[in-house]
C-alpha positions in Angstrom: -18.6 2.4 10.0 -18.1 1.6 6.3 -18.3 -2.0 5.1 -15.1 -3.9 5.2 -13.5 -4.5 1.8 -10.6 -6.9 1.7 -8.4 -6.9 -1.4 -6.1 -9.9 -1.9 -4.0 -11.0 -4.8 -6.1 -12.8 -7.4 -5.1 -16.4 -7.8 -3.8 -17.0 -11.4 -1.2 -18.9 -13.2 0.3 -15.7 -14.6 2.3 -15.1 -11.4 2.4 -12.3 -8.8 2.6 -8.7 -9.6 6.3 -8.7 -8.8 6.9 -11.7 -11.1 5.0 -10.0 -14.0 6.7 -6.6 -13.4 10.2 -7.2 -12.0 12.3 -4.1 -11.3 15.1 -5.1 -13.6 12.7 -6.1 -16.4 10.1 -3.4 -16.1 9.3 -1.2 -19.0 7.0 1.8 -19.1 4.8 -0.2 -21.5 4.5 -3.1 -19.1 3.9 -0.7 -16.2 1.1 1.3 -18.0 -0.5 -1.9 -19.3 -0.6 -3.5 -15.8 -4.1 -4.5 -14.4 -4.4 -2.1 -11.4 -7.5 -3.7 -9.9 -5.7 -5.4 -7.0 -5.5 -2.3 -4.9 -6.6 1.3 -4.4 -5.6 4.9 -4.9 -5.8 7.2 -1.9 -7.7 9.7 -4.1 -10.6 7.3 -4.0 -10.6 7.0 -0.2 -12.2 9.5 2.2 -10.3 11.5 4.8 -10.1 9.7 8.1 -10.8 6.4 6.5 -8.9 3.5 8.2 -6.9 0.9 6.2 -5.1 -2.2 7.4 -2.4 -3.4 5.1 -0.6 -6.7 5.7 2.8 -7.1 4.0 5.1 -10.1 4.0 6.6 -9.1 7.3 4.3 -6.6 9.1 0.8 -5.2 9.5 0.3 -1.5 9.0 -2.6 0.5 10.4 -3.1 3.5 8.2 -5.5 6.4 8.8 -5.8 8.7 5.7 -5.5 12.4 6.6 -5.4 13.8 3.1 -6.2 11.6 0.1 -4.9 14.2 -2.4 -1.5 14.7 -0.7 -1.0 11.2 0.7 -0.7 12.4 4.3 -1.4 9.5 6.6 -1.1 8.4 10.2 0.7 5.0 10.2 1.6 2.4 12.8 3.2 -0.9 12.2 6.5 -2.6 11.2 9.9 -1.8 12.7 9.9 1.9 11.6 6.4 2.9 13.0 6.0 1.3 16.4 3.7 4.2 17.4 1.3 6.2 15.4 3.4 8.5 13.2 2.5 11.1 10.7 3.9 10.3 7.2 3.3 10.7 3.5 2.4 7.6 1.5 4.4 8.2 -1.7 2.9 5.2 -3.3 3.5 1.6 -4.5 6.5 0.3 -6.3 8.4 -2.9 -7.0 11.6 -1.3 -5.5 12.6 0.1 -8.8 12.2 3.5 -10.5 8.5 3.3 -11.2 6.0 4.5 -8.5 2.2 4.3 -8.6 1.7 7.6 -6.8 -0.5 7.4 -3.7 -1.4 3.8 -4.5 -1.5 0.6 -2.4 -1.4 -2.6 -4.5 -1.1 -6.3 -3.6 2.3 -7.5 -4.6 3.9 -4.1 -4.5 5.9 -2.4 -1.8 4.5 0.6 0.1 6.8 3.7 0.0 6.4 6.1 2.9 8.3 9.3 3.7 8.6 10.2 7.3 10.9 13.1 8.5 12.3 13.2 5.0 13.4 9.5 5.3 12.0 7.0 2.8 10.6 3.8 4.3 9.9 0.9 1.9 8.0 -2.1 3.1 8.0 -5.7 2.0 5.3 -6.6 -0.7 1.7 -6.1 0.3 -0.3 -9.3 0.7 -3.8 -7.9 1.7 -5.6 -4.5 2.1 -8.5 -4.2 4.4 -10.6 -1.0 3.8 -13.1 0.4 6.2 -11.6 -1.5 9.1 -11.1 0.2 12.5 -7.4 -0.3 13.2 -8.1 -0.6 16.9 -10.2 -3.8 16.1 -7.5 -5.5 14.0 -5.5 -8.3 15.5 -1.7 -8.5 15.3 
């Protein structure tokens, strides 16, 4: 099993990601200049790697099937009570910008399951290399 890496929001006086990049006030310049170190891109994860993502309201157990296409198995929250195949579209602030196939602290996950978009509450922590069966709820 791979080592566990936990990514949390860095403590700073500059505010959270959603405070620095609000949907209404976001600009392409602010989006591209954002410091993207508080998360990960699926392209940098191996197939069948397990992730545990805790949001403001739920915990999601994610197994990456295809890092390049964003295909995952996900369980958690109200919309995924059982393991479900979905596509992780990426991370957003609920606006028009999407960090494709990304998971970032302070941003919402956007899944697509059966052609239905599912948007989570903001991510609080990301645990990488964790066996979802061992995570507590």
